[in-house]
N, C-alpha and C positions, 0 to 999 in steps of 0.2 A: 249730680246724680238725681235721683228722683225723691221728693219730699214725702215718700210714703213706703218706700221698701227699705232701702239701706245700701250699702255699698259705698265705700269712699273711704279711706285708707289709714293706714297707720301702721305702727309696729311695736315690738317688745321682745325682750329676751327673758330666758329663765334660769340660767345659772351659768356661771363663767366656765366651769369644766363639766359638772355634772348636772343636768337639769333635775329638778325635785321630782320626787315618786310620781306626783300627779300629773307631770307633763311628759308629752312624748319627746324622746330624743330624735335627732335628725334620722337616725338609722330606723328608727319606729315608723316614723312618716314615710320614709322612703319604701320600706317594706310594704306598707299599707297601700301606698299610690301603685307600686308595681302589680298589685293583685287586681287593680281596677282600670288601669289605662296605661299604655306605653310611655315610657318617659325616657328623657335623655340626661344623663348626669355628666355635669361639667366638673373639672377639679383641677386643683394646681398640682404640682410635682409632688408636694409633701402629702396630698390627700387630705389635708386639714380643711382647706376652704372648698366647699362643694355647693352646686347648685343643681336643682332639679327642675327641668323644663318639661311640660306637658303638651305635645304638638296638638292633640285632639282638642284641647281646651285653648285654641288660638295662639299656641306658642307660649303660654303663660309661664311665668317662673312660679312654681308652687311653694318652694321653700328652699332655705340655704342654711350653711352651717359654717362657723369659724374653727370648729374642733372635731373635724371627722364626724363617724357615724354615732359616737357616743356624745357628741356636742349638742348644744341647744338647736331645736329647729325654730328658725325665725318666723317663718310664714304661718299664718292661720290656714289650717287645712279643714274644711267641712266634712268631717268623717261621716256625720249621720247621713247627709244627703248623698254623698258618693256611694257609701256602703249600701243604700236602699235600692240603687240602680234605676230609680224613677226619676224621669225628666218633670220638672213643673212647668206649668204653661206661660208664666209672666217671666221668670228668670232662675236661672239655675246657679246658685251661689256655691260654687265649688271652693272658693277661697284663692290663695296664692298672693305672693307679695309684688308682683308687677304683671298686670294683665292689660291686654288691649282693648280698647273700646274707642268709639267714635261719638262725638257729640254734634248737634244738641240734643238734649233730652226731652225738653218742652218746648212750647212755643209753636208759632205758625211754620217753623222750619224743622220741627222736631223729626227724627228717624225712629221714635218709639210710640208714636200715636199715629194712627190712620187718619186720613182726610177727614176732617170735621168731627173727629171722635172727641168726646169730652175729656177733659184733663183729669182723670180720676184713675185710680188703682186698677178698676176693672177693665179699663181700656188701654192700660199701659202694658206693652209688650217689648222685651229685648229682643231685637232682631237676631235670628237664629245664627247669622254669620259672626255675631260676637258673643254667642252663647253656647250653642251646640255644635255648630259645623266646625270640623277639624281644619287645621291648616296643614299644608303639606311640606314636609322636611326636603329642602334643597341639597343640603351638606351639613356635616358636622365633624367636629374635631375633639380633642380633649378639653379645649377651652372655649368652644363656641357652637353654635347651632343656628341655621338659617332656615326660616319658615316662610311660606307665601300662600296667598289664597286670592282668587278673583271674587269680588263682592259686589252684589247688585242691590241697591236700597232705593225705596221711594219715600220722600218725606211728606209731612203734613200737608204741604201746599202741592203734592202730586208731581214734584220733581224727581225725576230718576238719575241716580248717580251709578256710574260703572266705574269701578276702581280697582287696582291692584295693590294689595299690602304685602310688603317684604318686611319681615321683623328678624332682626339678629340679636341674639342673646349672647354676650360673651363674659368671661369671668375677667376681671381687671385686678392686677395687684393693688392691695389698699395703699401700699407705701408709696406708689407711683401717684396715686390720686391726691394723697396727702402732700407729697413733695411739691406738688405744684402750687399748694397755698403756703408754702414755706414751713411745713411741719415733718418733722423726722417721726416715724412710727416707733415707739418704744418697744424694745425686744420682748417685754413681758405680755403684751397685748395680743389677744387673738382676733383676727380679722377676715371679713370676706367682703369683696366687692364685686358688682356686676352691673352692667349696663344693658339696657335695650335701645337698639336704633331702630326707629319705626319709619317707614317710608311709605307714603301713599301717593299713587300715580293716577291721574284722570285718564282711564282707558275709553271713555265715551267719545262721542262726536261733538258734544257741546261744552262750552266754557262753564265753569261753575261761578255764578255771579251773586251779588249780595241781594238782588231782586227776587231770585227765585230759591235762595238758600244755600248756605255753605257748611260743609263739615269741618271738624276739628279732630285732631288726633287726642285721645284722652287716655292716659296712664294711670291706674289706680293700683295700689298695693294694701293688702289687709295682713295685719301683724298681730300676734298674741298680745292681748293686753293683761296687765297686772294692776293691782291696787295702788301700785307706786310709779306707774307709767305716766309721764307728762310729755305732750307735744310742745315744741319750742319753734316759733316761727319769727325770724327777724323780718322787718318790713321797712320801706323807705318812710323816713319821717318827713313832716312839713304839715302846714295847716290844711284843714279840711276844704278851705275855700280854693286851694291849689290842687290837692291830690284827692279829694273826696274822702269818704269815710275810710277809716283805718282797717275796718273788717266787716264783711258780710256775716251776720249771725242770724239771718232770718229765715233760713231753710226750713227747719222744723220749730218754728217758734224762738223767740229770743233765747240765747244761751244765759243760764242764771249766772249772776256775778261770782259764785262760789265755784264755777266751772271755766270761765275765761277770764284771764287777767291781762289787761294792756299796760305795759310799763314803756319805758323809753326806748323806743326802737325794737320791740320785741314784745310778743305776746306768748302767754302759756295757756294750754288747753288741756283738760283733763283726759286721759286716755285710759280709763278704767273699766270701760264697757259697762257701766252703770246707769248711763243717761243718754238716751239717743240724742245726738245733736251734730251739727256740722257748721264749720265756717269756711269762708273763702276770701281771697284777697285779689284786688283788681290790678290792672296793668300798672296803674300809677303808684301802687302799694308794694307790689311784690318784689322780692329778692329771689333769685334762682336757686332757694335754698329752703328745705324743711328739715326738722330734726326732732328727735324725741330721746328721752332718757328713762330707764327703767332702774329705779334706785334700789329695788329689791334685788336684782340681780346683776347690777353695775354693767349695764348694756347701753351703750350709745349709738343711736342709728342716725345716719345722715342721708337726706336724698338731696341730689342736685339735678336740674333739669333746664333744657335750653329755652331761652327768652330771647327771641331776635330784637335787636336794638330798635326802638321806635315803634313796635308792634302795639296796637291799640284795640284792634277789633278782635274780640274773643267772644264765641258763641254764648248765648244765654240759654240756660237750661231750666229756667223757672217754669213751672206748669201752668202757663197761662199764655193768652195772646199778648205780645210784647210790643211797646211803643218803640224800644230800642233792643232789637234781637242780637246785637253784636256789642253789647256792655257787659259781657260775662266775666267771670273769674278766670284767672291764670292758675292758680293754686288752691287746693281745697283740703282739708281734714275732716275726718268724720269718726265719731265715738259711736259705738252700738249700745243698745240698750232696749228694754221693753218698750214698744211703741205705744203702750198704755199700761197704767198699772195692772200687775198680775198677768200680763200677756206674755207669750213666750218670745225671746229675742231671737235673732239670726246666730248669734255667738259671742264669744269672748273676744273680740277684736277692735282694733280701731285702724283707719286708713290715712294714708298719705297719697295725694294724687296731683298730677300735673296735666295741663292742657296746651296744645299748639294754639297759634293764632287761628282765626278762621282762614279756610283754605281757598282762595280765588284761583284755581287752577284752570289753563286751557288745556285742551285736549294734548295728551303726550306728556303734560308737565307733572312735575313731582314735587313733594315736599316732605321734610322729615322732621322728626321730635326724639330727642335723646333723654332719656331718664335713668339716671344712676343711683344705685342703693349701695350703702356701707354699713356694716355692722362691726363695732368695735366692743369687745369685752375685757376688762381688766380692773385693775385697783382704782379707786377714785383719785388717787395721786396720779395715776398715769393718764388717766381720761380727762381730768380738770382742764390741763393746758389745752387740750384740742377742743373742748366745749367752749372754753374762753375764745380762741382764736377764730373759730368758724362760726360759732351761734353767737358771740357776744357776752356771754352770760357764763358764771361759774356754776358748777355741779349744785352748790349749796344754795343759789339763788333758784335753781330750777325745783330743788327739793321743798323750799320754803315758799314757793310761789303763791300758794293758797293759805298760807297761814295768816291769820289776822294779828 
């Protein structure tokens, strides 16, 4: 994203069965959203696992729950902005735990800066097609909705892109997702899982090439932060001489040591919405998985995404003219906080996000990127084996990651 506004993902939960009084329940958020925009609600047969999709906001998943209308609302919803009814000039941060974007954000192939514009906040604008223009609903059922839109963009280098986006959001049984990893879902755990299948088709007459710029599919999720939320990122081990740096933490200035801890094959990143910071992992370091754990509310969140074998070209979103515009990150995480001491921050959220490789598409050709989100709520005894199996660390290791 951009090193001056915010946006970049994460998650958190707030109570196993009943959210604390200060937190909105899923039903509260659903009622609020229905007052301000049309929504599609996906649900399983029990009605416990539910997902809210807002077609007018690019078919984004606004929030979800594992325990019906009285359960925790997992997605961060920017009530202040939505209720105002006023659109902002640079970006409209509506929230949501799975939203569709395109990269790159910065550099000579940026789609957020006009030709020859300075790379600063004053000249940074989110394309309307990714911000305020609605997607059309093609079809919907109890467990899925399909949205689409025709998009036209021009990048910093004056290259025009004509594309068709098709986005499928569908509810998935959490037990099926875990079963593929050799894990049985304990009976006592409440769960919700959903995926977005995002397809981009080149509808123009010119091929997309590295010389004139490429796009990437970029999925970002914003989740409610708590003081005891920690992001967990497994990574590919190996010497820096072969795989490069383990983590890119230079987006908003180097992340302090008490907020980012790198251990053997896994890193821990604070998700308390107290300090604005962002990290990223390169193709040589990334594993197709991000996670977080909210120890206060016993909620484990897992995000899985597609990483094509051998893919190395990812768009670079740094705000400058770049020597290598295809050396970007595959996965990112963002923790919100005041942009400067005493300043107002966007909200109490963190982000988990993933990107497709740079898309070199001939006319009529398509590419897709799949991003899956899973929330589990239960006792630590029930959640710990899942964390160990998928993230490679215990819940105790997560909870004590920042203790000296």
